[in-house]
C-alpha positions as CSV (number, residue, x, y, z in Angstrom):
1,X,111.5,-55.9,37.5
2,X,113.7,-59.0,37.2
3,X,110.9,-61.5,37.0
4,X,108.9,-59.0,34.2
5,X,112.1,-58.8,32.1
6,X,112.6,-62.8,32.4
7,X,108.7,-63.6,31.1
8,X,109.9,-61.5,27.9
9,X,112.5,-63.9,27.1
10,X,110.2,-67.5,27.7
11,X,110.6,-70.5,26.2
12,X,112.3,-71.0,22.5
13,X,115.9,-71.9,21.3
14,X,119.1,-69.3,21.0
15,X,119.2,-67.6,17.8
16,X,122.0,-66.1,15.7
17,X,122.9,-62.8,17.2
18,X,125.0,-59.7,17.0
19,X,127.7,-60.4,19.9
20,X,128.7,-58.2,22.7
21,X,131.5,-56.3,20.2
22,X,128.8,-55.5,17.7
23,X,126.7,-54.0,20.0
24,X,129.0,-51.8,21.3
25,X,129.9,-50.6,17.6
26,X,125.9,-50.3,17.6
27,X,125.9,-48.0,20.8
28,X,128.6,-45.8,19.5
29,X,126.5,-45.2,16.5
30,X,123.6,-45.0,18.1
31,X,125.2,-42.0,20.4
32,X,126.5,-40.4,17.0
33,X,123.0,-40.3,16.1
34,X,121.3,-38.9,19.1
35,X,123.9,-36.0,19.1
36,X,123.6,-35.3,15.5
37,X,119.5,-35.4,16.5
38,X,119.6,-33.0,19.5
39,X,117.8,-31.6,21.4
40,X,116.9,-34.9,22.6
41,X,113.2,-34.2,23.0
42,X,113.1,-34.0,19.3
43,X,113.7,-37.5,18.8
44,X,111.6,-37.6,15.8
45,X,111.6,-34.4,13.2
46,X,109.2,-32.1,13.1
47,X,106.9,-32.3,10.3
48,X,107.5,-29.8,7.8
49,X,105.8,-26.6,7.6
50,X,104.0,-25.7,4.1
51,X,103.9,-22.4,2.0
52,X,101.4,-22.4,-0.4
53,X,101.2,-20.1,-2.7
54,X,98.0,-20.3,-5.0
55,X,98.1,-18.3,-8.4
56,X,94.7,-17.4,-10.2
57,X,94.0,-17.1,-13.7
58,X,93.7,-13.1,-12.8
59,X,94.2,-11.3,-9.1
60,X,95.9,-11.0,-6.1
61,X,98.5,-14.5,-5.0
62,X,96.7,-16.1,-2.1
63,X,98.9,-17.3,0.5
64,X,98.8,-20.0,3.0
65,X,101.4,-20.5,5.7
66,X,101.0,-23.6,7.5
67,X,103.6,-24.8,10.6
68,X,103.5,-27.4,13.5
69,X,102.5,-26.3,16.9
70,X,105.2,-28.0,18.4
71,X,108.4,-26.6,17.4
72,X,111.8,-26.7,19.6
73,X,112.1,-23.8,22.2
74,X,113.2,-20.9,20.9
75,X,112.8,-21.1,17.0
76,X,110.8,-19.6,14.5
77,X,110.4,-19.6,10.9
78,X,109.8,-16.8,9.1
79,X,109.0,-16.5,5.6
80,X,110.4,-14.1,3.0
81,X,108.7,-13.1,0.2
82,X,109.2,-11.1,-2.9
83,X,109.3,-7.4,-2.2
84,X,106.7,-6.8,-4.6
85,X,104.3,-8.9,-2.4
86,X,104.8,-7.3,0.6
87,X,103.3,-7.1,2.8
88,X,100.4,-9.4,2.9
89,X,96.8,-7.7,3.2
90,X,94.4,-8.6,6.1
91,X,96.5,-12.3,7.3
92,X,94.3,-14.1,9.9
93,X,95.4,-17.3,11.7
94,X,94.0,-20.3,12.7
95,X,94.1,-24.0,13.8
96,X,94.6,-26.2,11.0
97,X,91.9,-28.6,10.6
98,X,92.7,-32.4,12.0
99,X,96.5,-31.9,12.8
100,X,98.5,-30.1,15.4
101,X,99.4,-27.0,13.2
102,X,98.8,-23.3,12.7
103,X,97.8,-21.8,9.3
104,X,97.6,-18.2,8.1
105,X,95.6,-17.1,4.7
106,X,96.7,-13.7,3.5
107,X,96.4,-12.3,-0.1
108,X,99.7,-10.9,-1.6
109,X,99.7,-7.6,-3.3
110,X,101.0,-9.4,-6.2
111,X,99.8,-11.6,-9.6
112,X,101.4,-14.6,-10.3
113,X,103.6,-12.9,-13.2
114,X,105.4,-10.9,-10.6
115,X,106.3,-14.3,-8.6
116,X,108.1,-15.8,-12.0
117,X,112.2,-15.1,-11.2
118,X,111.6,-14.0,-7.8
119,X,113.1,-15.2,-4.9
120,X,111.4,-16.9,-1.5
121,X,113.5,-17.5,1.8
122,X,112.8,-19.0,5.1
123,X,114.8,-17.6,8.3
124,X,115.4,-20.1,11.1
125,X,115.0,-23.4,9.4
126,X,118.7,-24.1,9.7
127,X,118.2,-23.2,13.8
128,X,115.2,-25.3,13.9
129,X,116.3,-28.4,11.9
130,X,112.7,-28.8,10.2
131,X,112.1,-28.5,6.8
132,X,109.8,-26.3,4.9
133,X,107.9,-27.3,1.5
134,X,107.0,-24.3,-0.9
135,X,104.5,-25.3,-3.5
136,X,103.2,-22.5,-5.9
137,X,99.9,-23.8,-7.4
138,X,99.8,-22.2,-11.0
139,X,96.2,-21.2,-12.6
140,X,96.8,-24.1,-15.0
141,X,97.2,-27.1,-12.8
142,X,100.9,-27.3,-12.8
143,X,103.0,-27.2,-9.8
144,X,106.2,-26.0,-8.9
145,X,107.4,-27.1,-5.1
146,X,110.6,-27.8,-3.6
147,X,112.0,-28.6,-0.5
148,X,113.6,-25.9,1.8
149,X,116.3,-27.1,4.5
150,X,119.4,-25.8,6.4
151,X,121.2,-26.5,3.1
152,X,118.7,-24.6,0.6
153,X,117.1,-21.7,3.1
154,X,115.9,-20.0,-0.3
155,X,114.3,-20.9,-3.6
156,X,113.8,-19.0,-7.0
157,X,110.5,-19.6,-8.4
158,X,110.9,-21.0,-11.9
159,X,108.1,-21.3,-14.4
160,X,105.6,-23.6,-14.6
161,X,107.5,-25.7,-17.5
162,X,110.7,-25.4,-15.4
163,X,109.2,-26.9,-12.0
164,X,110.6,-29.5,-10.1
165,X,109.4,-33.0,-10.6
166,X,107.3,-34.2,-7.3
167,X,109.0,-37.6,-7.3
168,X,112.5,-36.4,-6.5
169,X,111.4,-33.9,-3.6
170,X,109.0,-36.4,-2.1
171,X,112.0,-39.2,-2.6
172,X,114.4,-36.6,-0.5
173,X,111.4,-35.9,2.0
174,X,111.1,-39.5,3.3
175,X,115.2,-40.3,3.3
176,X,115.5,-37.1,5.6
177,X,112.7,-38.1,7.5
178,X,113.5,-41.3,8.3
179,X,117.6,-40.3,9.0
180,X,116.7,-37.5,11.3
181,X,114.1,-39.4,12.9
182,X,116.4,-40.7,16.1
183,X,113.2,-42.6,17.5
184,X,113.3,-44.5,14.1
185,X,116.6,-45.1,13.5
186,X,117.4,-46.6,17.3
187,X,114.3,-48.7,16.5
188,X,116.0,-50.2,13.3
189,X,119.4,-50.3,15.5
190,X,117.5,-52.0,18.2
191,X,116.2,-54.6,15.8
192,X,119.3,-55.4,14.2
193,X,120.8,-56.1,17.6
194,X,118.0,-58.4,18.5
195,X,117.5,-60.3,15.6
196,X,121.3,-60.5,14.5
197,X,121.8,-61.5,10.7
198,X,119.8,-63.2,8.9
199,X,116.5,-64.4,8.4
200,X,114.8,-63.7,11.4
201,X,115.9,-59.8,10.8
202,X,114.6,-60.0,7.1
203,X,111.5,-61.0,8.1
204,X,111.3,-58.6,11.0
205,X,112.7,-55.8,8.6
206,X,110.2,-56.6,6.2
207,X,107.0,-57.0,8.4
208,X,108.3,-53.6,10.1
209,X,108.3,-52.0,6.0
210,X,104.9,-53.8,5.1
211,X,102.8,-52.2,8.5
212,X,104.2,-49.1,8.2
213,X,103.5,-48.7,4.4
214,X,99.6,-49.6,5.5
215,X,99.1,-47.2,7.7
216,X,101.2,-44.4,5.8
217,X,99.3,-45.0,2.9
218,X,95.5,-45.4,4.8
219,X,96.6,-41.6,6.7
220,X,97.7,-39.8,3.7
221,X,95.0,-40.8,1.3
222,X,92.8,-39.5,4.3
223,X,91.0,-42.9,5.0
224,X,92.3,-42.7,8.9
225,X,92.8,-40.0,11.3
226,X,94.5,-40.2,14.4
227,X,96.1,-37.4,16.4
228,X,100.0,-37.5,16.2
229,X,100.8,-36.5,19.9
230,X,99.5,-40.1,21.4
231,X,100.9,-41.6,18.3
232,X,104.2,-40.0,19.2
233,X,103.9,-41.6,22.6
234,X,103.3,-45.1,21.6
235,X,106.2,-45.1,19.0
236,X,108.5,-44.4,21.7
237,X,106.9,-47.2,23.6
238,X,107.7,-49.9,20.8
239,X,111.5,-48.9,21.8
240,X,110.9,-49.2,25.1
241,X,109.7,-52.5,24.6
242,X,112.6,-53.2,22.4
243,X,115.2,-52.4,24.9
244,X,113.3,-55.0,27.4
245,X,114.1,-57.3,25.2
246,X,117.7,-56.6,24.6
247,X,118.1,-56.9,28.4
248,X,116.5,-60.0,28.7
249,X,118.5,-61.3,26.0
250,X,121.6,-59.6,27.7
251,X,123.0,-63.2,28.2
252,X,121.9,-65.2,25.1
253,X,123.9,-68.1,25.8
254,X,121.6,-68.8,29.1
255,X,118.4,-67.4,27.9
256,X,115.4,-68.3,25.7
257,X,114.3,-66.4,22.7
258,X,112.3,-63.2,23.3
259,X,108.8,-62.3,22.4
260,X,110.0,-60.5,19.1
261,X,112.7,-63.5,18.4
262,X,109.6,-65.9,18.5
263,X,107.0,-63.6,16.1
264,X,109.3,-61.7,13.9
265,X,106.2,-61.5,11.7
266,X,103.4,-60.4,14.0
267,X,105.1,-57.9,16.3
268,X,107.3,-56.0,13.9
269,X,104.4,-55.2,11.9
270,X,102.3,-53.8,14.4
271,X,105.0,-51.8,15.6
272,X,105.0,-50.7,12.0
273,X,101.6,-49.5,12.3
274,X,102.3,-47.0,14.6
275,X,105.5,-45.9,12.9
276,X,103.8,-46.1,9.7
277,X,101.0,-43.0,11.6
278,X,104.2,-41.2,12.5
279,X,105.4,-41.1,9.1
280,X,102.6,-40.0,7.9
281,X,102.2,-36.8,10.2
282,X,104.9,-34.9,8.0
283,X,103.4,-36.4,5.2
284,X,99.8,-35.0,5.8
285,X,101.1,-31.7,7.4
286,X,103.3,-30.5,4.4
287,X,100.6,-31.3,1.9
288,X,100.1,-33.6,-1.1
289,X,99.9,-32.2,-4.6
290,X,96.0,-33.0,-5.5
291,X,97.1,-34.3,-8.9
292,X,100.2,-36.2,-8.0
293,X,99.1,-38.2,-4.8
294,X,100.0,-41.8,-5.8
295,X,103.6,-40.6,-7.0
296,X,104.4,-38.5,-4.1
297,X,103.2,-41.5,-1.5
298,X,105.4,-43.7,-3.5
299,X,108.1,-41.4,-3.5
300,X,108.0,-40.7,0.6
301,X,107.5,-44.3,1.5
302,X,110.6,-45.4,-0.9
303,X,112.5,-42.6,0.5
304,X,111.7,-44.0,4.2
305,X,113.1,-47.4,3.1
306,X,116.4,-46.5,1.3
307,X,117.1,-44.5,4.7
308,X,116.3,-47.4,6.7
309,X,118.7,-49.6,4.7
310,X,121.4,-46.4,4.7
311,X,120.9,-47.1,8.4
312,X,121.1,-50.9,8.2
313,X,124.3,-50.4,6.3
314,X,125.8,-47.7,8.1
315,X,125.1,-50.1,11.3
316,X,127.4,-53.0,9.8
317,X,130.2,-51.3,8.5
318,X,130.6,-49.6,12.3
319,X,130.4,-53.4,13.3
320,X,133.1,-54.6,10.5
321,X,135.4,-51.9,11.6
322,X,135.1,-52.0,15.5
323,X,135.6,-55.9,15.0
324,X,138.9,-55.6,13.8
325,X,140.1,-52.4,16.2
326,X,138.9,-53.4,19.4
327,X,138.4,-56.0,22.4
328,X,134.7,-56.1,24.0
329,X,133.8,-55.1,27.0
330,X,131.7,-57.6,29.4
331,X,129.3,-55.1,30.0
332,X,128.3,-54.3,26.2
333,X,125.0,-55.9,26.2
334,X,123.4,-54.5,29.7
335,X,125.3,-51.0,28.9
336,X,123.2,-51.0,25.0
337,X,119.9,-51.9,26.7
338,X,120.1,-49.3,29.1
339,X,120.9,-46.7,27.1
340,X,118.2,-47.3,24.9
341,X,115.7,-47.9,27.3
342,X,116.7,-44.5,29.4
343,X,116.2,-42.6,26.5
344,X,113.2,-44.2,25.4
345,X,111.4,-43.8,28.2
346,X,112.5,-40.0,28.3
347,X,110.5,-39.7,25.4
348,X,107.6,-41.6,26.4
349,X,107.4,-39.2,29.6
350,X,108.1,-35.9,27.5
351,X,105.5,-36.9,24.7
352,X,102.7,-37.6,27.6
353,X,103.4,-34.3,28.6
354,X,102.8,-33.1,25.4
355,X,99.6,-35.2,25.2
356,X,98.4,-33.2,28.4
357,X,99.3,-29.8,26.9
358,X,101.6,-29.4,30.1
């Protein structure tokens, strides 16, 4: 193992980096993120569920309820429709095409006019830590849509003219998806710790962003179709690699640059391709309004970037505060690499079990 770790950091020159004291601050930040994102197995936020109501020009409303096959143990999302629409007629359930989700279809006992001003509520959304997109497709092509979460578990259906815009809803979903995805947060923090402040960090984050933007767009537009479970394993493996590089560079004064430091453009971009597919799984599973695909995709990706910048900004603030208050233990760099490596290795094993249905 020692030889493998040494190979990761072969040849190169020392680069500006974050010192041990800053690394301890980042460990505390990472631990806080992990606690907020418990249980640890749910490192990547589950894709949001989708409740779609298709309103015809005349006749009853058609309902589609799509939920991920994988969800936290003991949790269940239960949509509560307006009383006038219950109970649904002839509900059917089947796996959704091309995704790890279950779709339920039913005809409601109401028409579109009966929905106006009525409230839809989703039970269990706060406990599950997931989101639900509620979308009403009106017969004139207009869409009413909202993102329901633990802070807003219900929604009163507006008229089509008063429907919320697509951009802010998907922007919010992108920010939340990044900030609640502990694996993505951990990867960004790991890059920050390895690259240090300056040009290398800028190049690495930029290439990572370009990589995940490409695969996010291709997947959301239906040009790339890959099963999400192996992708999640790959995302966890990128963090394992990052932890190995951090361990190899724990003594920066006496070790050469690591592989990622020597290639801040290519390797982060390749890792970004994997993470982009993970981002896209949430967007694809939730669905994109047919008339606003480009706008929704742009808003979601922008939300991802804003969340990423928020993580970096918070990390910088924690480091500044820590440097003023505390001394730095010598074991900090090793502890950082061990912590990140242990958590990411657990994610790899946990997600491999999901791939094989164990």
